[in-house]
C-alpha positions as CSV (number, residue, x, y, z in Angstrom):
1,M,0.0,0.0,0.0
2,N,1.5,3.4,-1.0
3,Y,1.3,6.4,1.2
4,R,2.7,9.9,0.8
5,H,5.9,9.8,2.9
6,E,8.6,12.1,4.1
7,I,12.1,11.2,5.4
8,I,13.1,13.2,8.4
9,E,16.6,13.4,9.9
10,D,16.6,14.7,13.5
11,R,20.0,14.9,15.3
12,Y,18.3,14.7,18.7
13,I,16.4,11.4,17.8
14,K,19.6,10.0,16.2
15,N,21.5,10.6,19.4
16,V,18.8,8.9,21.6
17,V,18.6,6.0,19.1
18,G,22.4,5.6,19.2
19,R,22.2,5.1,22.9
20,V,19.4,2.5,22.4
21,R,21.6,0.6,20.0
22,I,24.4,0.6,22.6
23,L,22.0,-0.7,25.2
24,F,20.9,-3.5,22.8
25,H,24.6,-4.5,22.4
26,I,25.2,-4.5,26.2
27,E,22.1,-6.8,26.5
28,D,23.5,-9.1,23.9
29,L,26.8,-9.4,25.6
30,I,25.1,-10.1,28.9
31,E,22.7,-12.7,27.4
32,S,25.6,-14.5,25.6
33,C,26.9,-15.7,29.0
34,L,23.7,-16.0,31.1
35,I,20.6,-18.1,30.6
36,E,17.4,-16.0,30.0
37,E,15.9,-16.8,33.5
38,K,19.2,-15.7,35.2
39,T,19.4,-12.6,33.1
40,Q,16.1,-11.4,34.3
41,D,17.2,-11.8,38.0
42,T,20.7,-10.4,37.7
43,D,21.2,-7.1,39.4
44,I,22.9,-5.1,36.7
45,K,23.8,-1.4,36.8
46,I,25.0,0.6,33.8
47,H,27.0,3.9,34.3
48,G,27.8,6.4,31.5
49,L,25.1,5.6,28.9
50,L,22.9,8.6,29.9
51,E,25.8,11.1,30.2
52,D,25.8,14.1,27.8
53,S,28.9,12.8,26.1
54,I,29.5,9.0,25.9
55,S,33.0,7.6,25.6
56,R,33.2,4.9,28.3
57,I,30.4,2.8,29.8
58,M,30.7,0.7,32.9
59,V,28.5,-2.3,33.4
60,Y,28.3,-3.7,36.9
61,G,27.0,-7.0,38.0
62,C,28.2,-9.8,40.3
63,D,27.3,-12.6,37.8
64,I,28.5,-11.1,34.5
65,A,32.2,-10.2,34.5
66,E,33.8,-13.6,34.8
67,S,32.0,-15.2,31.9
68,C,31.6,-12.2,29.6
69,R,34.3,-10.2,27.8
70,Y,35.8,-7.7,30.1
71,R,36.1,-4.9,27.5
72,D,34.4,-4.2,24.2
73,I,34.3,-1.4,21.7
74,Y,30.9,-0.7,20.0
75,E,30.2,2.3,17.7
76,G,33.3,4.0,19.1
77,V,32.3,3.6,22.7
78,E,34.3,1.6,25.2
79,I,32.2,-0.9,27.3
80,V,33.8,-2.3,30.4
81,F,32.3,-5.1,32.5
82,N,33.1,-5.0,36.2
83,C,32.3,-7.8,38.7
84,G,30.6,-6.3,41.7
85,K,28.3,-3.5,42.6
86,G,28.6,0.0,41.2
87,D,26.7,3.2,40.7
88,G,24.4,3.5,37.7
89,Y,20.9,2.8,36.4
90,T,19.2,-0.5,35.8
91,I,18.3,-1.6,32.3
92,S,14.6,-0.9,32.9
93,E,15.4,2.6,34.1
94,I,17.5,3.3,31.0
95,Y,14.8,2.0,28.7
96,R,12.2,4.2,30.4
97,F,14.4,7.3,30.3
98,L,15.3,7.0,26.6
99,E,11.7,6.1,25.6
100,L,10.3,9.1,27.3
101,K,12.7,11.3,25.3
102,I,11.5,9.7,22.1
103,V,7.8,9.9,23.0
104,K,7.9,13.5,23.9
105,N,9.7,14.5,20.7
106,I,7.2,12.5,18.5
107,I,4.2,13.9,20.3
108,E,5.4,17.4,19.6
109,N,5.8,16.5,15.9
110,L,2.6,14.6,15.4
111,S,0.3,16.9,17.4
112,K,0.2,19.4,14.5
113,Y,-1.7,16.8,12.4
114,L,-4.5,16.1,14.9
115,S,-6.9,18.5,13.2
116,H,-6.5,16.7,9.9
117,D,-9.1,14.1,8.8
118,R,-6.3,11.8,7.8
119,E,-4.2,9.7,10.1
120,Y,-0.5,10.4,10.3
121,L,2.2,8.0,11.4
122,M,5.8,8.4,12.4
123,M,8.3,5.5,12.4
124,I,11.7,5.6,13.9
125,L,14.1,3.2,12.3
126,L,17.1,1.5,14.0
127,N,19.5,3.9,12.2
128,G,17.7,6.9,13.7
129,I,15.9,8.0,10.6
130,I,12.2,9.1,11.1
131,V,9.7,8.3,8.4
132,L,6.4,10.3,8.3
133,L,3.5,8.6,6.5
134,E,0.2,10.3,5.6
135,G,-2.7,7.8,5.6
136,F,-6.2,7.8,4.4
137,E,-9.3,9.2,6.1
138,R,-9.1,8.0,9.7
139,S,-7.0,5.0,8.6
140,I,-3.4,4.1,8.3
141,T,-1.6,0.7,8.3
142,I,1.7,0.3,10.2
143,P,4.2,-1.3,7.8
144,S,5.8,-4.6,8.9
145,L,9.5,-4.0,8.7
146,E,12.5,-5.6,10.5
147,D,14.2,-2.4,11.5
148,I,11.4,-0.4,13.0
149,L,12.4,0.7,16.5
150,F,9.3,2.8,17.5
151,V,6.0,3.9,15.9
152,A,3.3,6.4,16.8
153,H,0.2,7.5,14.9
154,T,-2.6,10.0,15.3
155,H,-6.3,9.4,15.9
156,P,-7.6,12.6,14.3
157,R,-10.3,14.6,16.1
158,T,-10.5,11.9,18.8
159,W,-10.3,12.9,22.4
160,Q,-9.4,9.6,24.2
161,P,-6.3,7.7,23.0
162,V,-7.1,4.0,22.6
163,F,-5.5,1.1,20.8
164,S,-7.7,-0.6,18.1
165,R,-7.2,-4.4,17.6
166,R,-5.2,-3.6,14.5
167,D,-3.0,-1.2,16.5
168,L,-2.3,-3.9,19.0
169,I,-1.3,-6.4,16.3
170,A,1.1,-3.9,14.8
171,T,2.5,-3.0,18.3
172,L,3.2,-6.7,19.1
173,D,4.9,-7.0,15.7
174,V,7.2,-4.1,16.5
175,I,8.0,-5.3,20.1
176,S,8.6,-8.9,19.1
177,K,11.2,-7.7,16.6
178,R,13.0,-5.9,19.5
179,G,11.3,-2.6,18.9
180,L,10.5,-0.3,21.8
181,G,6.8,-0.1,21.2
182,S,4.1,2.3,19.9
183,C,1.9,5.2,20.9
184,V,-1.5,6.5,19.8
185,V,-1.7,10.3,19.8
186,A,-5.2,11.9,20.3
187,V,-6.5,15.3,21.1
188,G,-6.9,14.4,24.8
189,G,-3.5,12.8,25.3
190,T,-1.2,10.0,24.3
191,L,-1.3,6.4,25.2
192,C,1.8,4.1,24.7
193,I,2.7,0.5,25.1
194,L,6.5,0.3,25.7
195,R,8.9,-2.4,26.8
196,E,11.5,-2.1,29.5
197,R,13.1,-5.5,29.2
198,A,13.4,-8.3,26.7
199,L,9.9,-9.7,25.7
200,T,9.4,-13.2,27.1
201,V,7.4,-16.0,25.6
202,E,4.8,-15.6,28.4
203,E,4.4,-11.9,27.8
204,Y,4.0,-12.5,24.0
205,E,1.3,-15.1,24.7
206,K,-0.4,-12.7,27.1
207,F,-0.4,-10.0,24.5
208,E,-1.9,-12.3,21.9
209,L,-4.7,-13.2,24.3
210,L,-5.4,-9.5,24.7
211,I,-5.6,-9.0,21.0
212,N,-8.0,-11.9,20.6
213,S,-10.3,-10.8,23.5
214,I,-11.0,-7.2,22.7
215,S,-11.7,-4.8,19.8
216,V,-10.5,-1.6,21.6
217,A,-8.0,-1.2,24.5
218,T,-8.1,1.8,26.8
219,R,-5.4,2.6,29.4
220,D,-7.4,0.8,32.1
221,T,-7.7,-2.3,29.9
222,L,-4.0,-2.4,29.2
223,E,-3.0,-1.9,32.8
224,M,-5.3,-4.8,33.9
225,V,-3.3,-7.2,31.8
226,G,-0.4,-7.0,34.3
227,F,2.5,-7.0,31.9
228,K,5.9,-7.6,33.5
229,T,8.3,-6.7,30.7
230,L,6.0,-4.0,29.2
231,Y,4.6,-0.9,30.7
232,I,1.8,1.6,29.9
233,L,2.6,5.2,29.5
234,S,-0.1,7.9,29.5
235,I,0.8,11.5,28.7
């Protein structure tokens, strides 16, 4: 399906997405030496990823240093693993911090289209490029691509932000491919489904059950599901 589209390069978003890629790499290094169940329980702190300028990142965790590589270079940034406790943020805290930066930026850019009859969608790709799509009257389909990191779209002239069943299907597709999640931007606010840890099989099945049981999901509906690796953000 062809939509009118625009490619947007935003230095702020590219900077945030670059930090997300580094976080992905740190997760990969950790998971290469720990089984999934142990990864979820390990107390890991990351220092340096949220600094204004990144040159060296310290990863602290009692279970990671001996079996992982001690030092690594990724996208010009030194990553050092240290066995033991240290200052920093948890992986979940970093996800939430970076996602909030992305969401606020996208809301600002999409809000100008809320008075239009057509739906508009913004996709952030893994390389930091933003793609703006113009849909049809009150309708747009989120493309299924491998490198989509985040999506958000408008519900024009609608007060309450809700996820349709089709929105939920697209959101699960994004998250299951390691994307951060998606948001619906309406006149009365924004509703987002975002992840803060790796999506587990149990969470995937829980999301599928939600899709198959409802036609529209409000904030209350989503919060009642009780996700453990995803969280609901309302702005």
